[in-house]
Structures are given as C-alpha cells and as structure tokens.
C-alpha positions in Angstrom: -0.3 -0.4 0.5 1.4 3.6 -1.0 1.5 6.1 1.5 -1.1 8.3 0.8 -0.6 11.6 2.0 -3.7 14.4 2.7 -4.8 17.3 2.3 -3.2 20.0 5.0 -4.8 22.4 6.7 -3.8 25.2 9.1 -5.0 22.6 12.4 -3.6 19.7 10.6 0.5 19.4 12.0 2.4 17.3 9.0 3.1 13.6 10.3 5.8 11.6 7.9 6.1 8.0 8.1 7.5 7.3 9.8 10.5 5.4 8.2 11.5 8.6 5.7 11.5 10.1 9.5 14.0 7.8 10.3 15.8 8.5 7.4 15.6 12.1 7.6 17.2 11.5 11.4 19.9 10.0 9.7 21.1 12.4 7.0 20.9 15.2 9.0 23.4 13.1 11.1 26.2 12.6 8.5 25.4 16.1 7.7 26.4 17.1 10.9 29.5 14.0 10.9 31.2 15.2 8.1 30.6 19.2 9.1 32.2 18.3 13.0 34.9 16.2 11.6 35.7 18.3 8.6 36.4 21.6 12.0 38.0 19.3 13.6 40.8 19.3 10.4 41.1 22.3 10.0 41.5 22.8 13.9 44.5 21.2 13.5 45.8 22.4 10.4 45.4 25.8 11.6 47.2 24.6 14.7 49.7 23.1 13.3 50.7 26.7 11.1 50.1 28.4 14.0 53.5 26.6 16.1 54.8 26.1 13.1 55.0 29.8 12.2 55.5 30.5 16.0 58.8 28.5 16.0 60.5 30.8 12.8 59.2 33.8 15.1 56.9 34.4 12.0 54.8 35.8 14.8 52.3 37.7 12.4 51.6 35.0 10.8 52.0 32.8 14.2 48.2 34.6 15.2 47.0 34.6 11.7 46.5 30.9 12.4 46.5 30.5 15.6 42.6 32.5 15.5 41.4 30.6 12.3 41.7 28.1 14.7 40.2 29.9 17.9 37.5 30.4 15.3 37.4 26.8 14.9 37.0 26.4 19.1 33.4 28.0 18.8 31.7 25.1 17.8 33.9 22.6 20.5 32.1 21.2 23.7 33.4 23.4 26.3 35.2 21.0 28.0 37.3 20.7 24.9 41.0 20.9 26.0 41.9 22.4 22.1 40.3 25.3 23.6 42.6 25.7 26.4 43.9 24.7 24.2 44.1 27.4 21.3 43.7 30.2 23.9 47.4 28.9 25.4 49.4 29.0 21.8 47.7 32.4 21.1 48.4 33.6 24.2 52.4 32.3 23.6 52.1 33.9 20.3 50.7 37.8 22.2 54.0 37.5 24.6 56.5 36.9 21.7 55.3 39.6 20.1 55.4 42.0 22.8 51.2 42.7 23.5 51.1 41.0 27.2 47.7 42.6 27.8 46.8 40.7 25.2 49.4 37.7 25.8 47.4 38.0 30.2 44.4 38.1 29.4 44.5 34.6 26.4 46.6 32.5 29.7 44.0 33.4 32.7 41.1 32.0 30.3 43.0 29.2 29.4 44.6 28.8 32.3 40.8 28.4 34.0 40.1 26.1 32.1 42.9 23.8 32.0 42.5 24.0 36.3 38.5 23.1 35.9 40.0 20.0 33.3 44.1 19.0 34.4 43.7 20.1 38.6 45.2 22.5 39.7 49.3 20.0 40.8 48.9 19.2 37.1 52.0 20.4 35.0 50.7 22.6 32.2 49.0 25.0 34.7 52.5 25.6 36.8 53.2 26.3 32.9 50.5 28.2 32.5 51.0 30.0 35.8 54.6 30.9 34.3 54.1 32.8 31.5 50.7 34.5 33.0 53.4 36.0 35.4 56.0 36.8 33.0 53.0 38.8 31.3 51.5 40.1 34.4 55.1 41.7 35.1 56.1 42.4 31.7 52.9 44.6 31.4 53.9 46.0 34.8 57.1 46.7 34.0 56.6 48.5 30.8 59.2 45.7 28.9 58.7 46.0 25.3 59.3 42.4 23.7 59.1 38.7 25.4 60.3 37.2 22.0 62.0 33.3 21.8 64.1 35.1 18.7 
C-alpha cells in the first residue's frame, strides 16, 4: 500500500511516515558529523601552521593561523581541551609580539579551563602560571618584547 498524503490544513500538523522520518534524521546526523570532522581537521591544520610559524618567529602569521583555530573552537563543547590549548598558544604568540595585555588575558582564560580539567597540580597549569607571571610582570614593568628569537 502506497503512502497517500492528506491535504494540509492549518490545524493539522505535518506527519511523516516513520521510515521517512528515520531517513531524514540519519541524513542530518551524517551531514553534521561530516561538518564536525571537517571542523576538527581545520582546527588541527590551523594549530599546526600556527606552531610552525611561531617556531620560525613569524608572529604575525602565527597569530593569523591561531585566530583561525580559535574561530573553529566556537563549535566545540566547553569541555573540549582544544579550547584552552588554542588560548594558550595565542598567549604565547601575543607574548612574542610584545602584546602583553592580550597575552595576559588569553593566558588567564586558558588557566581557568586548565585548572578545571587538569587540576591545579598539573604541570601544564604550572607552565601557564609561569607564563602568566612573565606577561603580568612585563606589562607592569613596561618591557617591550619577550621573544624566543
């Protein structure tokens, strides 16, 4: 027996047969999963490029790549470690550029997330505290640039 659609009225809600509804749900889940995987790859690519250009002391390019990675994190869950990893990497770049207020702000945000997810005794938290201290000291002292190069 074929499905016979009834004429739509303003009072009657649209009802799809179960097999059609299931196919639509599967299609939506598949499309969304593909988009999320593409988003993951975009984040990884941007982070890798940012790290490489930072190591080459090309801070402007590193900042650009890491901002792209930060844009990708807007779709991630709040519990995703990539959020604080991105902020931490941006803080390092800002410090290399001499933008200590921005570095301090990014490091503080990353530090809050690191403490929640890693615990206050974790070595990454200690490293972030050290970097935050350097940025804060340089901001207060008015030192021009903290660069690894």
